[in-house]
C-alpha positions in Angstrom: 23.0 -63.4 -0.7 23.3 -61.2 2.4 25.4 -58.0 1.9 27.9 -57.3 4.8 25.5 -54.4 6.0 22.7 -56.9 6.4 25.1 -59.3 8.4 26.0 -56.3 10.5 22.4 -55.1 10.9 21.3 -58.9 12.0 24.0 -59.3 14.4 23.4 -55.9 16.0 19.5 -56.7 16.4 20.5 -60.2 17.8 22.7 -58.4 20.4 20.1 -56.2 21.4 17.6 -59.0 21.5 20.1 -60.9 23.8 20.6 -58.1 26.1 17.0 -58.0 26.9 17.0 -62.0 27.4 19.9 -61.7 29.7 18.0 -58.7 31.7 15.2 -60.9 31.9 17.2 -63.9 32.9 19.2 -62.0 35.4 15.6 -61.1 37.1 14.5 -64.7 37.2 17.7 -65.9 38.7 17.3 -63.1 41.4 14.0 -64.2 41.9 15.4 -67.6 43.2 17.9 -66.0 45.2 20.1 -63.1 45.7 23.6 -63.1 43.8 26.6 -61.1 42.8 27.6 -60.4 39.4 30.1 -63.1 38.6 27.6 -65.8 40.2 25.1 -64.8 37.8 27.5 -64.6 34.8 28.4 -68.1 35.7 24.8 -69.4 36.2 23.7 -67.9 33.0 26.5 -69.6 31.3 25.8 -73.2 32.7 22.0 -73.0 32.5 22.6 -72.1 28.7 25.0 -74.7 28.4 27.5 -72.2 27.1 25.0 -70.8 24.5 25.2 -67.5 26.4 28.3 -66.6 27.9 27.9 -63.1 29.7 30.9 -60.8 30.2 31.4 -58.3 32.9 31.1 -55.5 30.2 27.6 -57.0 29.4 26.4 -58.0 32.8 27.1 -55.1 35.1 25.6 -52.2 32.9 22.5 -54.4 33.2 22.9 -54.7 36.8 23.4 -51.0 37.2 20.4 -50.2 35.1 18.1 -52.7 36.7 19.2 -51.0 40.3 18.7 -47.5 39.0 15.2 -48.6 37.7 14.6 -50.1 41.2 14.0 -53.4 40.0 16.9 -54.8 42.1 18.6 -53.7 45.3 22.4 -54.1 45.6 24.3 -54.0 49.2 27.9 -54.6 49.5 28.9 -58.0 51.5 32.2 -59.6 52.3 32.4 -63.0 51.1 35.7 -65.1 51.4 37.6 -61.8 52.2 36.2 -60.1 49.1 33.9 -57.3 49.0 30.8 -58.1 46.7 27.9 -56.5 45.7 24.9 -58.8 46.2 21.6 -58.1 44.4 18.2 -58.9 45.4 14.9 -58.5 43.4 12.5 -56.0 44.5 8.6 -56.0 44.6 8.6 -53.9 41.5 11.2 -56.3 40.0 8.9 -59.0 40.7 6.2 -57.4 38.9 8.2 -56.3 35.7 9.5 -59.8 35.7 6.1 -61.3 35.6 4.7 -58.8 32.8 8.1 -59.7 30.6 7.4 -63.2 30.8 3.8 -62.9 29.9 4.8 -60.7 26.9 7.6 -62.9 25.6 4.9 -65.8 25.9 2.7 -63.8 23.4 5.6 -62.9 21.3 6.7 -66.7 21.1 3.1 -67.6 20.1 3.1 -64.9 17.5 6.3 -65.6 15.8 5.0 -69.4 15.9 1.9 -68.4 14.1 4.0 -66.4 11.5 6.4 -69.3 11.0 3.6 -71.7 10.2 2.1 -69.0 7.7 5.6 -68.6 6.0 5.8 -72.3 5.5 2.2 -72.7 4.4 2.3 -69.4 2.1 6.0 -69.2 0.7 7.1 -72.7 1.0 3.7 -74.2 -0.2 3.5 -76.7 2.7 0.5 -77.4 4.7 2.1 -77.4 8.1 0.7 -80.0 10.7 1.0 -78.6 13.9 2.5 -81.6 15.3 5.3 -81.5 12.3 6.3 -77.8 13.0 8.8 -77.4 15.5 7.8 -75.2 18.7 9.3 -72.0 19.3 11.4 -72.6 22.4 11.5 -69.9 25.1 14.7 -68.3 25.7 14.0 -68.3 29.2 13.4 -72.1 29.9 16.9 -72.7 31.2 16.4 -69.9 33.8 12.9 -71.1 35.0 13.9 -74.7 35.5 15.5 -75.7 38.8 19.0 -76.7 38.7 19.2 -80.6 39.1 21.4 -83.4 39.5 23.0 -85.4 36.9 20.4 -88.0 36.8 17.8 -85.1 36.3 19.8 -83.4 33.6 20.4 -86.9 31.7 16.4 -87.2 31.7 16.2 -83.5 30.7 18.6 -84.1 27.8 16.8 -87.2 26.6 13.6 -85.2 26.6 15.2 -82.6 24.7 16.9 -85.1 22.2 13.5 -86.9 21.6 11.8 -83.4 21.0 14.4 -82.6 18.5 14.2 -86.0 16.8 10.4 -85.3 16.3 10.8 -81.8 15.2 13.5 -83.5 12.5 10.9 -85.8 11.4 8.4 -83.2 10.8 10.9 -81.3 9.0 11.8 -84.1 6.9 8.5 -84.8 6.0 7.8 -81.0 4.8 11.2 -81.2 2.7 9.9 -84.2 1.0 6.5 -82.0 0.2 8.8 -79.2 -1.2 11.0 -81.4 -3.3 7.8 -82.9 -4.7 6.5 -79.3 -5.5 9.7 -78.3 -7.0 9.6 -81.4 -9.1 6.1 -80.7 -10.1 7.1 -76.8 -11.1 10.1 -78.0 -13.0 8.0 -80.4 -15.0 5.5 -77.9 -16.0 8.2 -75.5 -17.1 10.1 -78.1 -19.2 9.1 -77.7 -23.1 7.0 -80.3 -24.6 9.4 -82.5 -26.8 6.5 -83.7 -28.9 5.6 -80.1 -30.0 7.8 -79.0 -32.9 9.4 -75.5 -33.0 8.6 -73.2 -35.9 
């Protein structure tokens, strides 16, 4: 059972990871078109279907840091009688974005490998690659082009199929684990035919 300290540490780690993902997500979106902060927050929320709900307190420091690092440039524009700072990706930003996505791909492959190793060694399950769920990229929503409702439906149906396939694989693994648990319990049960002295 997790202690309060472990819960806080895990939450802190996840927040730090999310900041990094939002940072790269912002670069991906700015690679598509220049945008202002509120537009980026709204787009991140929409593309992740509400999973990430960035706030001004989370996004604007990222934008300032990216601008200071010269990965993006911001310039003030007037839109609908409002002054907004519109950000655009720089050449340096394109390079760092490409490298970050390459590194993320390596990380996902390594984590997937560790996950399969864990299932095999700790859970005593022989993971068939098809049965193991693939590690999803946190950048998939940002890389996909916005689409109409018909394409969104097709995408959701595809995601649903993938989830069902993953669930079937996990159910098969669960059966193997349950069988192994029964075998071990049977081995640990005392033999009723032997008399105790």
